[in-house]
C-alpha positions as CSV (number, residue, x, y, z in Angstrom):
1,M,0.0,0.0,0.0
2,S,2.9,2.4,0.6
3,N,2.9,3.9,-2.9
4,N,-0.8,3.3,-3.8
5,P,-3.0,6.1,-2.3
6,Q,-6.6,5.0,-2.1
7,I,-9.6,5.7,0.1
8,L,-10.5,2.5,2.0
9,R,-12.9,1.4,4.6
10,S,-11.4,0.3,8.0
11,E,-12.9,-3.1,7.4
12,V,-10.8,-3.6,4.3
13,V,-7.5,-2.7,6.1
14,L,-8.5,-4.9,9.1
15,E,-9.3,-7.8,6.9
16,K,-5.7,-7.6,5.5
17,Y,-3.7,-6.8,8.6
18,G,-6.0,-7.0,11.6
19,K,-4.8,-10.4,12.9
20,T,-1.7,-8.6,14.3
21,L,-4.0,-6.7,16.7
22,A,-5.3,-9.8,18.5
23,G,-4.4,-9.7,22.2
24,K,-2.9,-6.2,22.0
25,T,-3.4,-3.2,24.3
26,V,-4.4,0.0,22.5
27,L,-4.8,3.5,23.9
28,I,-6.9,6.0,21.8
29,T,-7.4,9.6,22.7
30,G,-10.4,11.8,22.0
31,V,-13.1,9.1,22.0
32,S,-16.7,10.1,21.6
33,D,-19.8,9.2,19.6
34,H,-19.6,10.2,16.0
35,S,-15.9,10.8,16.1
36,I,-13.0,9.2,14.2
37,A,-11.6,8.0,17.5
38,G,-14.9,6.4,18.5
39,E,-15.2,4.7,15.1
40,L,-11.6,3.5,15.4
41,A,-12.3,1.9,18.8
42,I,-15.3,0.0,17.4
43,Q,-13.4,-1.1,14.3
44,L,-10.4,-2.3,16.4
45,S,-12.6,-4.2,18.7
46,A,-13.4,-6.5,15.8
47,A,-9.8,-7.6,15.7
48,D,-10.0,-9.0,19.3
49,P,-7.5,-6.8,21.1
50,K,-7.0,-7.5,24.8
51,L,-7.7,-4.0,26.1
52,L,-8.9,-0.7,24.6
53,I,-8.0,2.3,26.8
54,L,-10.4,5.1,25.7
55,T,-9.6,8.7,26.8
56,A,-11.8,11.7,26.9
57,R,-12.6,14.7,29.2
58,A,-15.7,12.9,30.6
59,E,-16.7,9.3,30.9
60,S,-20.1,10.1,29.3
61,K,-18.3,10.7,26.0
62,V,-17.0,7.1,25.8
63,A,-20.0,5.3,27.4
64,G,-21.9,4.9,24.1
65,I,-18.8,3.5,22.3
66,Q,-18.1,1.1,25.2
67,E,-21.7,-0.2,25.1
68,K,-21.4,-0.9,21.3
69,I,-18.2,-2.8,21.9
70,R,-19.6,-4.8,24.8
71,S,-22.6,-5.7,22.7
72,A,-20.6,-6.9,19.6
73,K,-17.4,-8.1,21.3
74,P,-18.0,-8.9,25.0
75,N,-14.5,-10.5,25.3
76,V,-12.8,-7.2,24.5
77,E,-12.0,-5.2,27.7
78,T,-12.5,-1.4,27.5
79,R,-11.3,1.1,30.1
80,F,-12.1,4.8,30.4
81,L,-9.2,7.1,31.1
82,N,-10.0,10.7,32.0
83,M,-7.6,13.1,30.2
84,D,-7.9,16.8,29.6
85,L,-5.3,17.8,26.9
86,S,-5.7,21.5,27.8
87,D,-3.9,20.9,31.1
88,L,-0.4,19.3,31.1
89,N,-0.8,18.3,34.8
90,A,-4.0,16.5,33.9
91,V,-2.1,14.6,31.2
92,R,0.5,13.6,33.8
93,S,-2.2,12.5,36.2
94,A,-3.9,10.4,33.5
95,V,-0.6,8.7,32.8
96,R,-0.1,7.9,36.6
97,D,-3.6,6.2,36.4
98,L,-2.0,3.7,34.0
99,D,0.6,2.5,36.5
100,D,-1.1,-0.9,36.5
101,V,-0.8,-1.3,32.7
102,S,2.6,-2.9,31.9
103,H,2.7,-2.1,28.2
104,I,0.9,-0.3,25.4
105,D,1.2,-1.9,22.0
106,H,-0.4,1.0,20.1
107,L,-0.6,4.6,21.2
108,V,-3.1,6.4,19.0
109,S,-3.6,10.2,19.5
110,V,-6.7,11.4,17.7
111,A,-8.1,14.2,20.0
112,G,-7.8,17.8,18.8
113,V,-9.5,21.1,18.3
114,M,-10.0,23.1,15.1
115,F,-10.6,26.8,14.6
116,P,-11.7,27.8,18.1
117,P,-11.8,31.4,19.2
118,Y,-8.6,32.5,20.8
119,S,-7.9,31.1,24.2
120,K,-5.1,29.7,26.2
121,T,-4.6,26.3,27.8
122,K,-4.1,26.1,31.6
123,D,-0.4,26.3,30.9
124,G,-0.6,29.5,28.9
125,F,-0.3,28.1,25.3
126,E,-2.6,29.1,22.4
127,S,-5.2,26.4,22.6
128,Q,-4.7,24.6,19.3
129,L,-0.9,24.4,19.7
130,G,-1.4,23.3,23.4
131,V,-4.1,20.7,22.8
132,N,-3.2,19.4,19.3
133,Y,0.6,19.3,19.8
134,L,2.2,20.0,23.2
135,A,-0.1,17.7,25.1
136,N,0.8,15.0,22.6
137,F,4.5,15.7,22.9
138,L,4.1,15.2,26.7
139,L,1.8,12.2,26.4
140,V,4.2,10.3,24.1
141,K,7.2,11.2,26.2
142,L,5.5,9.8,29.4
143,L,4.0,6.7,27.8
144,L,6.9,5.7,25.5
145,P,8.4,3.4,28.2
146,K,5.2,1.3,28.0
147,V,5.3,1.3,24.2
148,H,9.0,0.1,24.5
149,A,7.8,-2.6,26.8
150,A,5.4,-3.9,24.1
151,G,8.4,-4.6,21.9
152,A,9.0,-4.5,18.1
153,D,6.1,-3.5,15.8
154,S,4.4,-1.4,18.6
155,S,3.3,2.0,17.3
156,V,2.8,5.6,18.0
157,V,0.3,7.1,15.5
158,I,-0.7,10.8,15.7
159,M,-3.6,12.4,13.8
160,A,-2.8,15.4,11.7
161,S,-4.7,17.0,8.8
162,S,-4.3,18.0,5.1
163,M,-4.1,21.5,6.4
164,V,-0.5,20.7,7.4
165,R,0.3,21.8,3.9
166,Q,-0.5,25.3,4.8
167,G,1.1,25.1,8.3
168,K,4.4,26.2,9.7
169,I,5.8,27.0,13.2
170,D,6.2,30.6,14.1
171,F,9.1,30.1,16.5
172,D,9.2,33.7,17.4
173,D,5.5,34.2,18.1
174,F,3.7,30.8,18.4
175,N,1.2,32.4,20.8
176,F,0.1,35.0,18.3
177,S,1.0,38.0,20.5
178,D,-1.5,36.8,23.2
179,G,-4.2,36.7,20.6
180,Q,-3.7,40.1,19.0
181,T,-2.5,38.5,15.7
182,Y,-4.6,35.3,16.0
183,D,-6.0,33.6,12.9
184,P,-7.7,30.3,13.8
185,M,-6.8,28.7,10.4
186,V,-3.1,29.7,10.7
187,A,-3.0,28.4,14.3
188,Y,-4.6,25.1,13.2
189,G,-2.0,24.8,10.4
190,Q,0.8,25.5,12.9
191,S,-0.4,22.8,15.4
192,N,-0.6,20.2,12.6
193,A,2.8,21.2,11.3
194,A,4.1,20.7,14.8
195,R,2.6,17.2,15.0
196,V,4.0,16.1,11.7
197,M,7.5,17.5,12.4
198,F,7.5,15.9,15.9
199,V,6.6,12.5,14.3
200,K,9.4,13.0,11.8
201,R,12.0,13.5,14.5
202,L,10.6,10.8,16.8
203,G,10.4,8.3,13.9
204,E,14.1,9.0,13.1
205,K,15.0,8.4,16.8
206,L,13.0,5.1,17.1
207,K,13.8,3.6,13.7
208,N,16.4,1.2,15.0
209,E,14.1,0.0,17.7
210,K,11.4,-1.0,15.2
211,I,8.7,1.1,16.9
212,R,6.4,2.3,14.2
213,V,5.8,6.1,14.2
214,F,3.4,7.9,11.7
215,S,1.3,11.0,11.4
216,V,-2.0,10.6,9.6
217,D,-4.3,12.7,7.5
218,P,-7.7,11.0,7.9
219,G,-9.2,12.9,5.0
220,A,-12.3,15.1,5.1
221,V,-14.6,13.6,7.7
222,Q,-17.6,15.4,9.2
223,T,-17.3,15.1,13.0
224,G,-17.6,17.4,16.0
225,L,-14.2,18.7,15.1
226,Q,-15.8,21.2,12.6
227,R,-18.0,22.8,15.2
228,H,-16.0,26.1,15.1
229,C,-15.8,26.3,11.3
230,P,-17.5,29.4,9.9
231,P,-20.7,28.9,7.9
232,G,-20.0,27.9,4.3
233,F,-16.3,27.1,5.1
234,I,-16.1,24.0,2.9
235,D,-17.8,25.8,0.0
236,Q,-15.4,28.6,0.3
237,V,-12.4,26.3,0.2
238,A,-13.8,24.5,-2.9
239,E,-14.1,27.9,-4.6
240,L,-10.5,28.7,-3.9
241,V,-9.4,25.3,-5.2
242,N,-11.4,25.7,-8.4
243,A,-9.9,29.1,-8.9
244,G,-6.4,27.6,-8.5
245,T,-5.5,30.0,-5.6
246,M,-5.2,27.5,-2.7
247,V,-1.5,26.6,-2.4
248,D,0.9,25.3,0.1
249,M,3.9,27.1,1.6
250,D,6.0,26.3,-1.4
251,G,3.4,27.6,-3.9
252,N,2.1,24.2,-5.0
253,Q,-1.6,23.9,-5.6
254,I,-3.5,21.9,-2.9
255,E,-6.1,19.3,-3.8
256,I,-8.9,19.2,-1.2
257,P,-9.9,15.6,-0.3
258,P,-13.5,14.4,-0.8
259,W,-15.8,14.0,2.1
260,T,-15.5,10.4,3.5
261,T,-17.0,8.4,6.3
262,T,-15.6,7.9,9.8
263,S,-14.7,4.3,8.8
264,E,-12.7,5.6,5.9
265,G,-11.2,8.3,8.1
266,A,-10.1,5.7,10.7
267,A,-8.6,3.4,8.0
268,T,-5.4,5.3,7.5
269,V,-4.8,5.2,11.3
270,I,-5.1,1.4,11.2
271,T,-2.7,1.4,8.2
272,G,-0.2,3.2,10.3
273,M,-0.6,0.7,13.1
274,T,-0.4,-2.4,11.0
275,D,0.6,-2.2,7.4
276,P,4.0,-4.0,7.0
277,T,4.7,-2.4,3.6
278,I,5.3,1.0,5.2
279,A,7.6,-0.2,8.0
280,G,10.6,1.2,6.2
281,Y,9.1,4.7,6.1
282,N,9.2,5.4,9.8
283,G,8.3,9.0,10.7
284,S,6.3,9.5,7.5
285,Y,3.1,11.4,6.9
286,L,0.3,9.1,5.7
287,S,-2.7,10.0,3.5
288,Q,-5.2,7.7,1.9
289,N,-3.5,4.7,3.3
290,A,-0.2,5.5,1.8
291,V,3.1,7.3,2.5
292,A,2.5,10.9,1.4
293,D,5.7,12.8,2.4
294,H,5.8,14.3,-1.1
295,E,2.8,16.4,0.0
296,L,4.9,18.2,2.7
297,H,6.5,21.5,2.1
298,T,10.1,22.6,2.8
299,H,9.5,24.1,6.2
300,I,8.2,20.8,7.5
301,N,10.9,18.7,5.8
302,D,13.7,20.9,7.2
303,E,15.5,18.7,9.8
304,D,16.8,21.8,11.6
305,N,13.2,22.8,12.3
306,W,12.5,19.3,13.7
307,I,15.4,19.8,16.2
308,K,14.4,23.4,17.0
309,L,10.8,22.3,17.6
310,W,11.9,19.4,19.8
311,K,14.0,21.8,22.0
312,L,11.1,24.3,22.2
313,S,8.7,21.6,23.2
314,E,11.0,20.3,26.0
315,D,11.2,23.9,27.3
316,L,7.5,24.6,27.1
317,T,6.4,21.3,28.7
318,R,9.4,21.3,31.2
319,E,10.1,17.7,30.3
320,K,13.4,16.4,28.9
321,F,12.6,13.8,26.2
322,S,15.8,11.8,26.2
323,L,16.2,9.1,23.5
């Protein structure tokens, strides 16, 4: 699949590679009804994992997903984990609640926010950068020992977006002058650029340990993530594309993906977790179930920026990520 982009249903990917998930422990962030993370949990349950750890800010968000899994696959254990990604101490607390879990075979970070009005996390970061990226940097850092304990072919998969192609890190003003220069689309692009660049650097560091690390564009899936989008946003984007004026940071025209289902959105995540044909592309950005690094612009592909972002992230989270 590595060089053959195609929109697939999760069921198709699981039919091909799902056997490797049997008996595994998987942690998924951002689970709720009608979300990609919720769909992912349901899809993965069909592969008979041992334990699905489902995180959200409230247990009520995961209750419906747990009930669907219990009804269809009563042998699959599910566990709610309270985690608020807008508070780094809450992330630390959630990780401590997993002290009884010896290993995590697959760490899948799906949770995120998109285009909210300007606000800051509890730690003082612009909310999209804080929730979408810095919380993930910390979460991966704290849980990586459990992923290591799972051994070869364990994975860290982090959700990104096609908007990464318009994103870059403003190292001098990542907080948008305390909101004075805030543009929600620019901030969303920055947070996704950070996620993809982090994965690039992490994949490079973990390559010899055979821990799979990928960032994922799930495609255009209608979920609660779009609740802050302005009216007519999608139509406006389509008009820009038709006019040939929507381009990435290098001036290359961007193709907007078609609307797809949550099953199709979750499929590329499962590809990242399981597809053996992409094992040699550690750290890559995946789109439509294939390696899509060619879609990334020069700011994201600049290894000096990976290193700079890593150091900034350590400083902001006050956590040294030693590998």
